[in-house]
C-alpha positions in Angstrom: 21.0 18.8 16.1 17.5 20.3 15.9 15.0 19.1 18.4 11.2 19.4 18.5 10.3 22.3 20.8 6.5 22.2 20.2 3.9 21.1 17.7 1.6 23.5 15.8 -1.9 22.8 14.4 -2.4 22.9 10.7 -2.7 26.4 9.3 -0.6 28.0 12.0 2.4 30.1 10.9 5.9 28.9 11.9 8.0 31.3 13.9 10.9 33.0 12.0 13.7 30.4 11.6 11.3 27.5 12.5 11.7 24.2 10.7 9.4 21.2 10.4 11.2 18.1 11.6 8.3 15.9 12.8 4.8 15.4 11.7 1.8 14.1 13.6 -0.8 12.3 11.6 -4.2 11.6 13.0 -6.8 9.1 11.7 -10.3 9.0 13.0 -12.1 5.9 11.7 -15.7 4.9 12.0 -17.5 1.6 11.6 -19.3 1.1 8.3 -22.6 0.1 9.9 -24.3 1.5 13.1 -24.3 -0.6 16.2 -27.6 -0.2 18.1 -26.2 -1.7 21.3 -23.6 1.1 21.5 -23.8 4.9 22.0 -20.7 7.0 21.3 -20.8 9.9 23.8 -17.1 10.7 23.6 -15.6 13.9 22.3 -12.5 13.6 20.1 -9.8 16.3 20.2 -6.9 16.3 17.8 -4.9 18.6 15.6 -7.0 21.6 16.7 -10.3 19.8 15.9 -13.0 19.0 18.4 -15.5 16.4 17.2 -18.5 15.1 19.0 -20.9 12.7 17.2 -24.4 14.1 16.7 -27.1 13.0 19.1 -29.9 12.8 16.5 -30.6 9.9 14.2 -27.9 7.2 14.2 -24.9 9.5 14.3 -23.8 8.3 17.8 -24.4 4.6 17.1 -21.1 4.1 15.1 -18.0 2.9 16.8 -15.0 5.2 16.3 -11.3 5.0 16.9 -8.8 7.8 16.9 -5.1 6.9 16.3 -2.1 9.1 15.9 1.5 8.6 14.8 4.5 10.9 15.0 6.8 10.7 12.1 10.4 12.1 12.1 11.1 13.6 8.7 14.3 12.5 7.1 16.9 15.0 5.9 15.5 17.9 7.9 17.9 17.8 10.8 20.8 20.1 10.6 23.8 21.1 12.7 24.0 24.7 13.9 
């Protein structure tokens, strides 16, 4: 059976003979309204992306959550 050896970021070429057997999905969500009792100073790193909320205006006053899920794709495993 094929096993996951490593994950690549979107847009990266697969090595010769490489197969996609799992997918990681990331979702960064933000509150609809700013919260003026909160300041988001975190940096979010996922899927080759680094995101830091802006420090001007209300950009850092929104609450955010980053979630991820790894999904095994069906019918992609094979016997060698």
